[in-house]
SEKEDREN-707781 format. One record per atom (N, C-alpha, C, O): residue number from 1; residue in three letters; atom name; x, y, z. Coordinates in nm, 2 decimals. Example, Ala and Ser with C-alpha at 12.3 -4.5 7.8 and 13.67 -1.06 7.14 Angstrom:
<babas>
BABA drenvo guvo zase     c1     c2     c3
BABA      1  ALA    N   1.32  -0.57   0.78
BABA      1  ALA   CA   1.23  -0.45   0.78
BABA      1  ALA    C   1.32  -0.33   0.78
BABA      1  ALA    O   1.42  -0.33   0.85
BABA      2  SER    N   1.28  -0.22   0.71
BABA      2  SER   CA   1.37  -0.11   0.71
BABA      2  SER    C   1.29   0.00   0.79
BABA      2  SER    O   1.34   0.11   0.80
</babas>
This chain:
<babas>
BABA drenvo guvo zase     c1     c2     c3
BABA      1  UNK    N  -1.77   0.38   0.65
BABA      1  UNK   CA  -1.70   0.36   0.50
BABA      1  UNK    C  -1.64   0.48   0.48
BABA      1  UNK    O  -1.71   0.57   0.53
BABA      2  UNK    N  -1.52   0.51   0.42
BABA      2  UNK   CA  -1.43   0.61   0.39
BABA      2  UNK    C  -1.48   0.65   0.27
BABA      2  UNK    O  -1.51   0.56   0.18
BABA      3  UNK    N  -1.50   0.80   0.24
BABA      3  UNK   CA  -1.55   0.85   0.15
BABA      3  UNK    C  -1.41   0.87   0.04
BABA      3  UNK    O  -1.32   0.95   0.08
BABA      4  UNK    N  -1.39   0.80  -0.07
BABA      4  UNK   CA  -1.25   0.80  -0.14
BABA      4  UNK    C  -1.24   0.92  -0.23
BABA      4  UNK    O  -1.14   0.96  -0.29
BABA      5  UNK    N  -1.36   0.96  -0.23
BABA      5  UNK   CA  -1.39   1.08  -0.37
BABA      5  UNK    C  -1.28   1.20  -0.33
BABA      5  UNK    O  -1.22   1.27  -0.41
BABA      6  UNK    N  -1.27   1.22  -0.18
BABA      6  UNK   CA  -1.18   1.32  -0.13
BABA      6  UNK    C  -1.05   1.32  -0.18
BABA      6  UNK    O  -0.98   1.42  -0.16
BABA      7  UNK    N  -1.03   1.25  -0.22
BABA      7  UNK   CA  -0.84   1.23  -0.28
BABA      7  UNK    C  -0.88   1.22  -0.41
BABA      7  UNK    O  -0.99   1.19  -0.46
BABA      8  UNK    N  -0.75   1.24  -0.47
BABA      8  UNK   CA  -0.73   1.27  -0.61
BABA      8  UNK    C  -0.69   1.13  -0.67
BABA      8  UNK    O  -0.59   1.08  -0.63
BABA      9  UNK    N  -0.79   1.07  -0.76
BABA      9  UNK   CA  -0.75   0.96  -0.84
BABA      9  UNK    C  -0.65   0.99  -0.93
BABA      9  UNK    O  -0.66   1.09  -1.00
BABA     10  UNK    N  -0.56   0.91  -0.94
BABA     10  UNK   CA  -0.48   0.89  -1.04
BABA     10  UNK    C  -0.42   0.78  -1.12
BABA     10  UNK    O  -0.31   0.78  -1.18
BABA     11  UNK    N  -0.50   0.68  -1.10
BABA     11  UNK   CA  -0.47   0.58  -1.20
BABA     11  UNK    C  -0.57   0.44  -1.13
BABA     11  UNK    O  -0.62   0.43  -1.01
BABA     12  UNK    N  -0.57   0.34  -1.23
BABA     12  UNK   CA  -0.66   0.22  -1.23
BABA     12  UNK    C  -0.57   0.14  -1.33
BABA     12  UNK    O  -0.54   0.15  -1.45
BABA     13  UNK    N  -0.51   0.04  -1.23
BABA     13  UNK   CA  -0.41  -0.08  -1.29
BABA     13  UNK    C  -0.41  -0.20  -1.20
BABA     13  UNK    O  -0.45  -0.20  -1.08
BABA     14  UNK    N  -0.36  -0.30  -1.27
BABA     14  UNK   CA  -0.34  -0.42  -1.18
BABA     14  UNK    C  -0.46  -0.45  -1.09
BABA     14  UNK    O  -0.43  -0.52  -0.99
BABA     15  UNK    N  -0.59  -0.42  -1.09
BABA     15  UNK   CA  -0.70  -0.45  -1.03
BABA     15  UNK    C  -0.70  -0.35  -0.92
BABA     15  UNK    O  -0.78  -0.37  -0.83
BABA     16  UNK    N  -0.65  -0.26  -0.91
BABA     16  UNK   CA  -0.67  -0.16  -0.81
BABA     16  UNK    C  -0.68  -0.01  -0.86
BABA     16  UNK    O  -0.64   0.01  -0.97
BABA     17  UNK    N  -0.73   0.09  -0.79
BABA     17  UNK   CA  -0.76   0.22  -0.78
BABA     17  UNK    C  -0.65   0.28  -0.72
BABA     17  UNK    O  -0.63   0.24  -0.60
BABA     18  UNK    N  -0.59   0.37  -0.76
BABA     18  UNK   CA  -0.47   0.47  -0.70
BABA     18  UNK    C  -0.51   0.62  -0.67
BABA     18  UNK    O  -0.58   0.68  -0.76
BABA     19  UNK    N  -0.49   0.66  -0.58
BABA     19  UNK   CA  -0.53   0.80  -0.52
BABA     19  UNK    C  -0.41   0.85  -0.43
BABA     19  UNK    O  -0.33   0.78  -0.36
BABA     20  UNK    N  -0.42   0.99  -0.45
BABA     20  UNK   CA  -0.32   1.07  -0.35
BABA     20  UNK    C  -0.38   1.11  -0.25
BABA     20  UNK    O  -0.48   1.18  -0.28
BABA     21  UNK    N  -0.36   1.08  -0.12
BABA     21  UNK   CA  -0.36   1.16  -0.02
BABA     21  UNK    C  -0.30   1.28   0.02
BABA     21  UNK    O  -0.37   1.36   0.09
BABA     22  UNK    N  -0.20   1.29  -0.01
BABA     22  UNK   CA  -0.12   1.42  -0.03
BABA     22  UNK    C  -0.03   1.37  -0.12
BABA     22  UNK    O  -0.04   1.26  -0.17
BABA     23  UNK    N   0.05   1.45  -0.15
BABA     23  UNK   CA   0.15   1.44  -0.29
BABA     23  UNK    C   0.26   1.31  -0.24
BABA     23  UNK    O   0.32   1.25  -0.33
BABA     24  UNK    N   0.27   1.28  -0.12
BABA     24  UNK   CA   0.37   1.17  -0.10
BABA     24  UNK    C   0.30   1.06  -0.05
BABA     24  UNK    O   0.37   0.97  -0.01
BABA     25  UNK    N   0.17   1.04  -0.04
BABA     25  UNK   CA   0.09   0.93   0.03
BABA     25  UNK    C   0.01   0.88  -0.08
BABA     25  UNK    O  -0.07   0.95  -0.13
BABA     26  UNK    N   0.02   0.77  -0.13
BABA     26  UNK   CA  -0.04   0.69  -0.24
BABA     26  UNK    C  -0.13   0.61  -0.16
BABA     26  UNK    O  -0.07   0.54  -0.08
BABA     27  UNK    N  -0.28   0.60  -0.17
BABA     27  UNK   CA  -0.37   0.52  -0.14
BABA     27  UNK    C  -0.40   0.41  -0.24
BABA     27  UNK    O  -0.43   0.46  -0.35
BABA     28  UNK    N  -0.40   0.28  -0.23
BABA     28  UNK   CA  -0.42   0.16  -0.30
BABA     28  UNK    C  -0.56   0.12  -0.25
BABA     28  UNK    O  -0.58   0.11  -0.13
BABA     29  UNK    N  -0.65   0.10  -0.35
BABA     29  UNK   CA  -0.76   0.02  -0.33
BABA     29  UNK    C  -0.80  -0.08  -0.43
BABA     29  UNK    O  -0.85  -0.05  -0.54
BABA     30  UNK    N  -0.76  -0.23  -0.37
BABA     30  UNK   CA  -0.78  -0.32  -0.46
BABA     30  UNK    C  -0.91  -0.37  -0.48
BABA     30  UNK    O  -0.97  -0.37  -0.38
BABA     31  UNK    N  -0.96  -0.41  -0.59
BABA     31  UNK   CA  -1.10  -0.43  -0.63
BABA     31  UNK    C  -1.17  -0.53  -0.55
BABA     31  UNK    O  -1.11  -0.61  -0.48
BABA     32  UNK    N  -1.29  -0.54  -0.56
BABA     32  UNK   CA  -1.36  -0.65  -0.46
BABA     32  UNK    C  -1.29  -0.79  -0.52
BABA     32  UNK    O  -1.25  -0.80  -0.64
BABA     33  UNK    N  -1.27  -0.89  -0.41
BABA     33  UNK   CA  -1.26  -1.01  -0.41
BABA     33  UNK    C  -1.13  -1.02  -0.50
BABA     33  UNK    O  -1.12  -1.11  -0.59
BABA     34  UNK    N  -1.03  -0.95  -0.47
BABA     34  UNK   CA  -0.89  -0.94  -0.52
BABA     34  UNK    C  -0.76  -1.04  -0.49
BABA     34  UNK    O  -0.68  -1.05  -0.40
BABA     35  UNK    N  -0.76  -1.11  -0.59
BABA     35  UNK   CA  -0.64  -1.22  -0.57
BABA     35  UNK    C  -0.50  -1.15  -0.65
BABA     35  UNK    O  -0.48  -1.14  -0.77
BABA     36  UNK    N  -0.44  -1.11  -0.55
BABA     36  UNK   CA  -0.30  -1.04  -0.56
BABA     36  UNK    C  -0.23  -1.16  -0.61
BABA     36  UNK    O  -0.26  -1.27  -0.57
BABA     37  UNK    N  -0.11  -1.13  -0.73
BABA     37  UNK   CA  -0.04  -1.21  -0.79
BABA     37  UNK    C   0.08  -1.11  -0.82
BABA     37  UNK    O   0.08  -0.99  -0.82
BABA     38  UNK    N   0.20  -1.20  -0.86
BABA     38  UNK   CA   0.32  -1.17  -0.87
BABA     38  UNK    C   0.31  -1.05  -0.98
BABA     38  UNK    O   0.36  -0.93  -0.95
BABA     39  UNK    N   0.25  -1.09  -1.09
BABA     39  UNK   CA   0.26  -1.00  -1.20
BABA     39  UNK    C   0.18  -0.85  -1.19
BABA     39  UNK    O   0.22  -0.75  -1.25
BABA     40  UNK    N   0.08  -0.87  -1.11
BABA     40  UNK   CA  -0.01  -0.74  -1.10
BABA     40  UNK    C   0.06  -0.68  -0.97
BABA     40  UNK    O   0.01  -0.57  -0.93
BABA     41  UNK    N   0.17  -0.74  -0.90
BABA     41  UNK   CA   0.22  -0.70  -0.80
BABA     41  UNK    C   0.33  -0.59  -0.84
BABA     41  UNK    O   0.36  -0.48  -0.78
BABA     42  UNK    N   0.39  -0.66  -0.95
BABA     42  UNK   CA   0.51  -0.60  -1.04
BABA     42  UNK    C   0.43  -0.47  -1.13
BABA     42  UNK    O   0.50  -0.37  -1.15
BABA     43  UNK    N   0.33  -0.48  -1.18
BABA     43  UNK   CA   0.29  -0.38  -1.22
BABA     43  UNK    C   0.25  -0.24  -1.16
BABA     43  UNK    O   0.26  -0.13  -1.20
BABA     44  UNK    N   0.20  -0.30  -1.04
BABA     44  UNK   CA   0.16  -0.17  -0.92
BABA     44  UNK    C   0.28  -0.12  -0.85
BABA     44  UNK    O   0.28  -0.01  -0.80
BABA     45  UNK    N   0.40  -0.19  -0.85
BABA     45  UNK   CA   0.53  -0.14  -0.79
BABA     45  UNK    C   0.58  -0.05  -0.91
BABA     45  UNK    O   0.60   0.07  -0.89
BABA     46  UNK    N   0.58  -0.10  -1.03
BABA     46  UNK   CA   0.64  -0.01  -1.12
BABA     46  UNK    C   0.57   0.13  -1.13
BABA     46  UNK    O   0.63   0.23  -1.14
BABA     47  UNK    N   0.45   0.12  -1.12
BABA     47  UNK   CA   0.37   0.25  -1.13
BABA     47  UNK    C   0.38   0.35  -1.01
BABA     47  UNK    O   0.39   0.47  -1.02
BABA     48  UNK    N   0.39   0.27  -0.91
BABA     48  UNK   CA   0.41   0.36  -0.75
BABA     48  UNK    C   0.58   0.39  -0.77
BABA     48  UNK    O   0.61   0.50  -0.72
BABA     49  UNK    N   0.66   0.33  -0.81
BABA     49  UNK   CA   0.78   0.36  -0.81
BABA     49  UNK    C   0.79   0.48  -0.93
BABA     49  UNK    O   0.87   0.56  -0.90
BABA     50  UNK    N   0.74   0.50  -1.03
BABA     50  UNK   CA   0.74   0.57  -1.12
BABA     50  UNK    C   0.70   0.69  -1.08
BABA     50  UNK    O   0.75   0.80  -1.13
BABA     51  UNK    N   0.60   0.70  -0.99
BABA     51  UNK   CA   0.53   0.83  -0.93
BABA     51  UNK    C   0.62   0.86  -0.85
BABA     51  UNK    O   0.63   0.99  -0.87
BABA     52  UNK    N   0.71   0.80  -0.75
BABA     52  UNK   CA   0.79   0.81  -0.65
BABA     52  UNK    C   0.91   0.91  -0.72
BABA     52  UNK    O   0.93   1.02  -0.68
BABA     53  UNK    N   0.96   0.84  -0.81
BABA     53  UNK   CA   1.08   0.92  -0.87
BABA     53  UNK    C   1.03   1.04  -0.94
BABA     53  UNK    O   1.10   1.15  -0.93
BABA     54  UNK    N   0.94   1.05  -1.01
BABA     54  UNK   CA   0.87   1.17  -1.08
BABA     54  UNK    C   0.86   1.31  -0.96
BABA     54  UNK    O   0.89   1.43  -0.99
BABA     55  UNK    N   0.82   1.25  -0.82
BABA     55  UNK   CA   0.79   1.35  -0.74
BABA     55  UNK    C   0.94   1.40  -0.69
BABA     55  UNK    O   0.96   1.52  -0.66
BABA     56  UNK    N   1.04   1.30  -0.69
BABA     56  UNK   CA   1.15   1.32  -0.63
BABA     56  UNK    C   1.18   1.33  -0.49
BABA     56  UNK    O   1.27   1.40  -0.44
BABA     57  UNK    N   1.09   1.26  -0.41
BABA     57  UNK   CA   1.12   1.24  -0.27
BABA     57  UNK    C   1.04   1.12  -0.21
BABA     57  UNK    O   0.94   1.08  -0.27
BABA     58  UNK    N   1.08   1.07  -0.13
BABA     58  UNK   CA   1.04   0.94  -0.07
BABA     58  UNK    C   0.83   0.95  -0.04
BABA     58  UNK    O   0.76   1.04  -0.02
BABA     59  UNK    N   0.81   0.84  -0.05
BABA     59  UNK   CA   0.65   0.83  -0.04
BABA     59  UNK    C   0.60   0.74   0.03
BABA     59  UNK    O   0.68   0.66   0.07
BABA     60  UNK    N   0.48   0.71   0.08
BABA     60  UNK   CA   0.46   0.62   0.15
BABA     60  UNK    C   0.30   0.56   0.08
BABA     60  UNK    O   0.22   0.62   0.00
BABA     61  UNK    N   0.28   0.43   0.13
BABA     61  UNK   CA   0.16   0.33   0.09
BABA     61  UNK    C   0.06   0.33   0.18
BABA     61  UNK    O   0.09   0.32   0.30
BABA     62  UNK    N  -0.05   0.33   0.15
BABA     62  UNK   CA  -0.17   0.31   0.24
BABA     62  UNK    C  -0.25   0.24   0.15
BABA     62  UNK    O  -0.30   0.29   0.05
BABA     63  UNK    N  -0.28   0.08   0.22
BABA     63  UNK   CA  -0.34   0.00   0.09
BABA     63  UNK    C  -0.44  -0.05   0.20
BABA     63  UNK    O  -0.42  -0.08   0.32
BABA     64  UNK    N  -0.58  -0.05   0.13
BABA     64  UNK   CA  -0.70  -0.12   0.18
BABA     64  UNK    C  -0.67  -0.25   0.18
BABA     64  UNK    O  -0.66  -0.29   0.07
BABA     65  UNK    N  -0.66  -0.34   0.27
BABA     65  UNK   CA  -0.66  -0.47   0.25
BABA     65  UNK    C  -0.78  -0.56   0.24
BABA     65  UNK    O  -0.76  -0.67   0.21
BABA     66  UNK    N  -0.90  -0.53   0.27
BABA     66  UNK   CA  -1.04  -0.54   0.31
BABA     66  UNK    C  -1.08  -0.67   0.18
BABA     66  UNK    O  -1.13  -0.78   0.19
BABA     67  UNK    N  -1.02  -0.59   0.08
BABA     67  UNK   CA  -1.09  -0.68  -0.06
BABA     67  UNK    C  -0.99  -0.77  -0.09
BABA     67  UNK    O  -1.03  -0.85  -0.18
BABA     68  UNK    N  -0.86  -0.80  -0.04
BABA     68  UNK   CA  -0.79  -0.91  -0.10
BABA     68  UNK    C  -0.81  -1.01  -0.03
BABA     68  UNK    O  -0.81  -1.02   0.09
BABA     69  UNK    N  -0.81  -1.12  -0.11
BABA     69  UNK   CA  -0.85  -1.25  -0.10
BABA     69  UNK    C  -0.76  -1.36  -0.06
BABA     69  UNK    O  -0.77  -1.44   0.03
BABA     70  UNK    N  -0.65  -1.32  -0.15
BABA     70  UNK   CA  -0.51  -1.40  -0.14
BABA     70  UNK    C  -0.40  -1.32  -0.21
BABA     70  UNK    O  -0.41  -1.25  -0.30
BABA     71  UNK    N  -0.29  -1.38  -0.12
BABA     71  UNK   CA  -0.13  -1.32  -0.17
BABA     71  UNK    C  -0.06  -1.41  -0.17
BABA     71  UNK    O  -0.07  -1.46  -0.05
BABA     72  UNK    N   0.02  -1.47  -0.24
BABA     72  UNK   CA   0.12  -1.59  -0.27
BABA     72  UNK    C   0.26  -1.51  -0.22
BABA     72  UNK    O   0.28  -1.39  -0.20
BABA     73  UNK    N   0.34  -1.62  -0.19
BABA     73  UNK   CA   0.49  -1.60  -0.15
BABA     73  UNK    C   0.56  -1.49  -0.26
BABA     73  UNK    O   0.63  -1.39  -0.23
BABA     74  UNK    N   0.55  -1.52  -0.38
BABA     74  UNK   CA   0.60  -1.42  -0.51
BABA     74  UNK    C   0.57  -1.32  -0.48
BABA     74  UNK    O   0.66  -1.23  -0.48
BABA     75  UNK    N   0.42  -1.29  -0.45
BABA     75  UNK   CA   0.38  -1.15  -0.46
BABA     75  UNK    C   0.43  -1.08  -0.35
BABA     75  UNK    O   0.44  -0.96  -0.35
BABA     76  UNK    N   0.46  -1.14  -0.24
BABA     76  UNK   CA   0.47  -1.07  -0.11
BABA     76  UNK    C   0.64  -1.06  -0.13
BABA     76  UNK    O   0.68  -0.97  -0.06
BABA     77  UNK    N   0.72  -1.12  -0.20
BABA     77  UNK   CA   0.87  -1.10  -0.24
BABA     77  UNK    C   0.89  -1.00  -0.34
BABA     77  UNK    O   1.00  -0.96  -0.36
BABA     78  UNK    N   0.78  -0.94  -0.40
BABA     78  UNK   CA   0.80  -0.81  -0.50
BABA     78  UNK    C   0.77  -0.71  -0.41
BABA     78  UNK    O   0.86  -0.63  -0.41
BABA     79  UNK    N   0.67  -0.69  -0.32
BABA     79  UNK   CA   0.64  -0.59  -0.24
BABA     79  UNK    C   0.78  -0.58  -0.13
BABA     79  UNK    O   0.83  -0.47  -0.12
BABA     80  UNK    N   0.81  -0.66  -0.07
BABA     80  UNK   CA   0.94  -0.69   0.00
BABA     80  UNK    C   1.06  -0.60  -0.08
BABA     80  UNK    O   1.13  -0.51  -0.02
BABA     81  UNK    N   1.09  -0.62  -0.22
BABA     81  UNK   CA   1.16  -0.56  -0.27
BABA     81  UNK    C   1.14  -0.42  -0.32
BABA     81  UNK    O   1.25  -0.37  -0.36
BABA     82  UNK    N   1.05  -0.36  -0.33
BABA     82  UNK   CA   0.97  -0.24  -0.33
BABA     82  UNK    C   1.00  -0.17  -0.22
BABA     82  UNK    O   1.02  -0.04  -0.23
BABA     83  UNK    N   1.01  -0.21  -0.10
BABA     83  UNK   CA   1.04  -0.17   0.04
BABA     83  UNK    C   1.18  -0.15   0.06
BABA     83  UNK    O   1.23  -0.07   0.15
BABA     84  UNK    N   1.26  -0.21  -0.03
BABA     84  UNK   CA   1.41  -0.19   0.00
BABA     84  UNK    C   1.47  -0.09  -0.11
BABA     84  UNK    O   1.58  -0.05  -0.10
BABA     85  UNK    N   1.39  -0.05  -0.20
BABA     85  UNK   CA   1.44   0.03  -0.30
BABA     85  UNK    C   1.47   0.20  -0.27
BABA     85  UNK    O   1.50   0.28  -0.36
BABA     86  UNK    N   1.44   0.22  -0.13
BABA     86  UNK   CA   1.48   0.33  -0.11
BABA     86  UNK    C   1.38   0.47  -0.13
BABA     86  UNK    O   1.41   0.58  -0.09
BABA     87  UNK    N   1.28   0.44  -0.19
BABA     87  UNK   CA   1.19   0.52  -0.24
BABA     87  UNK    C   1.07   0.55  -0.13
BABA     87  UNK    O   1.00   0.64  -0.16
BABA     88  UNK    N   1.06   0.49  -0.05
BABA     88  UNK   CA   0.93   0.51   0.04
BABA     88  UNK    C   0.99   0.51   0.19
BABA     88  UNK    O   1.10   0.47   0.22
BABA     89  UNK    N   0.91   0.56   0.28
BABA     89  UNK   CA   0.93   0.59   0.40
BABA     89  UNK    C   0.84   0.52   0.49
BABA     89  UNK    O   0.87   0.52   0.61
BABA     90  UNK    N   0.73   0.45   0.44
BABA     90  UNK   CA   0.64   0.39   0.52
BABA     90  UNK    C   0.51   0.31   0.46
BABA     90  UNK    O   0.48   0.33   0.34
BABA     91  UNK    N   0.44   0.23   0.54
BABA     91  UNK   CA   0.34   0.16   0.48
BABA     91  UNK    C   0.23   0.12   0.57
BABA     91  UNK    O   0.25   0.04   0.65
BABA     92  UNK    N   0.11   0.18   0.56
BABA     92  UNK   CA   0.00   0.13   0.64
BABA     92  UNK    C  -0.09   0.07   0.58
BABA     92  UNK    O  -0.15   0.11   0.48
BABA     93  UNK    N  -0.12  -0.06   0.64
BABA     93  UNK   CA  -0.24  -0.16   0.59
BABA     93  UNK    C  -0.35  -0.17   0.66
BABA     93  UNK    O  -0.36  -0.23   0.76
BABA     94  UNK    N  -0.45  -0.10   0.61
BABA     94  UNK   CA  -0.57  -0.07   0.66
BABA     94  UNK    C  -0.64  -0.22   0.66
BABA     94  UNK    O  -0.64  -0.27   0.54
BABA     95  UNK    N  -0.71  -0.32   0.77
BABA     95  UNK   CA  -0.76  -0.41   0.78
BABA     95  UNK    C  -0.89  -0.39   0.84
BABA     95  UNK    O  -0.89  -0.31   0.92
BABA     96  UNK    N  -0.99  -0.44   0.81
BABA     96  UNK   CA  -1.13  -0.43   0.89
BABA     96  UNK    C  -1.21  -0.56   0.89
BABA     96  UNK    O  -1.33  -0.57   0.93
BABA     97  UNK    N  -1.13  -0.65   0.86
BABA     97  UNK   CA  -1.21  -0.79   0.89
BABA     97  UNK    C  -1.07  -0.89   0.91
BABA     97  UNK    O  -0.96  -0.85   0.91
BABA     98  UNK    N  -1.13  -1.03   0.94
BABA     98  UNK   CA  -1.04  -1.10   1.00
BABA     98  UNK    C  -0.94  -1.15   0.89
BABA     98  UNK    O  -0.82  -1.19   0.92
BABA     99  UNK    N  -0.98  -1.15   0.78
BABA     99  UNK   CA  -0.90  -1.21   0.67
BABA     99  UNK    C  -0.79  -1.11   0.62
BABA     99  UNK    O  -0.68  -1.14   0.59
BABA    100  UNK    N  -0.85  -0.98   0.61
BABA    100  UNK   CA  -0.74  -0.87   0.57
BABA    100  UNK    C  -0.64  -0.87   0.69
BABA    100  UNK    O  -0.52  -0.87   0.67
BABA    101  UNK    N  -0.68  -0.88   0.79
BABA    101  UNK   CA  -0.58  -0.85   0.95
BABA    101  UNK    C  -0.49  -0.97   0.92
BABA    101  UNK    O  -0.37  -0.95   0.93
BABA    102  UNK    N  -0.52  -1.12   0.89
BABA    102  UNK   CA  -0.44  -1.23   0.89
BABA    102  UNK    C  -0.35  -1.19   0.78
BABA    102  UNK    O  -0.23  -1.20   0.80
BABA    103  UNK    N  -0.39  -1.14   0.67
BABA    103  UNK   CA  -0.30  -1.12   0.57
BABA    103  UNK    C  -0.20  -1.03   0.55
BABA    103  UNK    O  -0.09  -1.05   0.49
BABA    104  UNK    N  -0.23  -0.90   0.62
BABA    104  UNK   CA  -0.17  -0.82   0.66
BABA    104  UNK    C  -0.08  -0.83   0.78
BABA    104  UNK    O   0.02  -0.75   0.77
BABA    105  UNK    N  -0.09  -0.90   0.87
BABA    105  UNK   CA  -0.01  -0.98   0.98
BABA    105  UNK    C   0.13  -1.06   0.91
BABA    105  UNK    O   0.25  -1.04   0.93
BABA    106  UNK    N   0.05  -1.15   0.83
BABA    106  UNK   CA   0.17  -1.22   0.77
BABA    106  UNK    C   0.25  -1.15   0.66
BABA    106  UNK    O   0.37  -1.18   0.65
BABA    107  UNK    N   0.21  -1.06   0.59
BABA    107  UNK   CA   0.30  -0.98   0.54
BABA    107  UNK    C   0.40  -0.90   0.60
BABA    107  UNK    O   0.51  -0.88   0.56
BABA    108  UNK    N   0.35  -0.85   0.73
BABA    108  UNK   CA   0.43  -0.80   0.81
BABA    108  UNK    C   0.54  -0.88   0.88
BABA    108  UNK    O   0.65  -0.83   0.90
BABA    109  UNK    N   0.51  -0.99   0.91
BABA    109  UNK   CA   0.58  -1.10   0.98
BABA    109  UNK    C   0.66  -1.17   0.87
BABA    109  UNK    O   0.73  -1.26   0.90
BABA    110  UNK    N   0.65  -1.15   0.74
BABA    110  UNK   CA   0.74  -1.21   0.64
BABA    110  UNK    C   0.83  -1.14   0.59
BABA    110  UNK    O   0.93  -1.18   0.53
BABA    111  UNK    N   0.79  -0.99   0.61
BABA    111  UNK   CA   0.88  -0.86   0.54
BABA    111  UNK    C   1.01  -0.87   0.62
BABA    111  UNK    O   1.04  -0.92   0.73
BABA    112  UNK    N   1.11  -0.80   0.53
BABA    112  UNK   CA   1.24  -0.76   0.59
BABA    112  UNK    C   1.24  -0.61   0.67
BABA    112  UNK    O   1.34  -0.55   0.71
BABA    113  UNK    N   1.11  -0.57   0.70
BABA    113  UNK   CA   1.11  -0.42   0.73
BABA    113  UNK    C   1.21  -0.32   0.74
BABA    113  UNK    O   1.26  -0.26   0.84
BABA    114  UNK    N   1.21  -0.32   0.57
BABA    114  UNK   CA   1.30  -0.22   0.52
BABA    114  UNK    C   1.23  -0.05   0.55
BABA    114  UNK    O   1.29   0.05   0.57
BABA    115  UNK    N   1.10  -0.06   0.54
BABA    115  UNK   CA   1.02   0.03   0.62
BABA    115  UNK    C   0.93   0.03   0.70
BABA    115  UNK    O   0.86  -0.07   0.70
BABA    116  UNK    N   0.90   0.11   0.78
BABA    116  UNK   CA   0.80   0.07   0.89
BABA    116  UNK    C   0.65   0.05   0.82
BABA    116  UNK    O   0.60   0.12   0.73
BABA    117  UNK    N   0.58  -0.07   0.88
BABA    117  UNK   CA   0.47  -0.13   0.86
BABA    117  UNK    C   0.40  -0.14   0.95
BABA    117  UNK    O   0.43  -0.23   1.04
BABA    118  UNK    N   0.27  -0.07   0.98
BABA    118  UNK   CA   0.18  -0.08   1.04
BABA    118  UNK    C   0.04  -0.13   1.03
BABA    118  UNK    O  -0.01  -0.09   0.92
BABA    119  UNK    N  -0.04  -0.18   1.09
BABA    119  UNK   CA  -0.19  -0.23   1.10
BABA    119  UNK    C  -0.27  -0.12   1.11
BABA    119  UNK    O  -0.24  -0.03   1.19
BABA    120  UNK    N  -0.37  -0.09   1.05
BABA    120  UNK   CA  -0.47   0.01   1.13
BABA    120  UNK    C  -0.63  -0.03   1.07
BABA    120  UNK    O  -0.66  -0.09   0.96
BABA    121  UNK    N  -0.71   0.01   1.17
BABA    121  UNK   CA  -0.85  -0.03   1.14
BABA    121  UNK    C  -0.94   0.09   1.06
BABA    121  UNK    O  -1.06   0.10   1.04
BABA    122  UNK    N  -0.84   0.17   1.01
BABA    122  UNK   CA  -0.94   0.29   0.94
BABA    122  UNK    C  -0.80   0.35   0.84
BABA    122  UNK    O  -0.68   0.34   0.84
BABA    123  UNK    N  -0.88   0.42   0.75
BABA    123  UNK   CA  -0.78   0.50   0.65
BABA    123  UNK    C  -0.73   0.62   0.74
BABA    123  UNK    O  -0.62   0.66   0.74
BABA    124  UNK    N  -0.82   0.66   0.80
BABA    124  UNK   CA  -0.78   0.79   0.85
BABA    124  UNK    C  -0.66   0.78   0.97
BABA    124  UNK    O  -0.58   0.87   0.98
BABA    125  UNK    N  -0.65   0.68   1.04
BABA    125  UNK   CA  -0.56   0.62   1.13
BABA    125  UNK    C  -0.45   0.61   1.07
BABA    125  UNK    O  -0.35   0.66   1.13
BABA    126  UNK    N  -0.44   0.54   0.96
BABA    126  UNK   CA  -0.33   0.51   0.87
BABA    126  UNK    C  -0.26   0.64   0.80
BABA    126  UNK    O  -0.14   0.65   0.78
BABA    127  UNK    N  -0.34   0.73   0.77
BABA    127  UNK   CA  -0.29   0.85   0.74
BABA    127  UNK    C  -0.23   0.92   0.83
BABA    127  UNK    O  -0.12   0.97   0.81
BABA    128  UNK    N  -0.29   0.94   0.93
BABA    128  UNK   CA  -0.23   1.01   1.05
BABA    128  UNK    C  -0.11   0.96   1.10
BABA    128  UNK    O  -0.02   1.03   1.13
BABA    129  UNK    N  -0.09   0.84   1.11
BABA    129  UNK   CA   0.02   0.75   1.15
BABA    129  UNK    C   0.18   0.82   1.03
BABA    129  UNK    O   0.28   0.88   1.06
BABA    130  UNK    N   0.11   0.77   0.90
BABA    130  UNK   CA   0.21   0.81   0.79
BABA    130  UNK    C   0.25   0.99   0.80
BABA    130  UNK    O   0.37   1.04   0.79
BABA    131  UNK    N   0.16   1.05   0.82
BABA    131  UNK   CA   0.19   1.22   0.81
BABA    131  UNK    C   0.30   1.21   0.96
BABA    131  UNK    O   0.40   1.28   0.95
BABA    132  UNK    N   0.29   1.14   1.05
BABA    132  UNK   CA   0.35   1.15   1.19
BABA    132  UNK    C   0.50   1.10   1.19
BABA    132  UNK    O   0.58   1.15   1.27
BABA    133  UNK    N   0.53   0.98   1.06
BABA    133  UNK   CA   0.67   0.98   1.03
BABA    133  UNK    C   0.73   1.01   0.90
BABA    133  UNK    O   0.82   0.95   0.85
BABA    134  UNK    N   0.67   1.11   0.84
BABA    134  UNK   CA   0.71   1.17   0.71
BABA    134  UNK    C   0.83   1.23   0.74
BABA    134  UNK    O   0.85   1.30   0.85
BABA    135  UNK    N   0.91   1.22   0.67
BABA    135  UNK   CA   1.06   1.27   0.68
BABA    135  UNK    C   1.04   1.42   0.68
BABA    135  UNK    O   0.93   1.46   0.63
BABA    136  UNK    N   1.12   1.50   0.73
BABA    136  UNK   CA   1.12   1.64   0.72
BABA    136  UNK    C   1.20   1.68   0.58
BABA    136  UNK    O   1.22   1.80   0.54
</babas>
């Protein structure tokens, strides 16, 4: 289990906690038994986009999918639109159980891949990959 206290907590909304791994890597940890919906997704996207705009450079997201129990098509559409807005350089989805792996794989399969998205079995591996693809 990852110790998230090592990262800077900078928000709680839409049923999730937000941390900064680096100034440009946003770690998102949905609450236990999280049912993602379009309203929460929009709130989350607005929060992340506002941060990226304020930072003034592209960011990446690192989402711990293990607490997510469901996500509908409208919610996935909101995230696809976020990926197309030019504010992000990558997304890592952390999957550590069969349901989170299935949701993550489905999200990747249905996305338009505006930014690179990959599945990982640990936060650390996701961070390493995001750092390796960070724009210069």
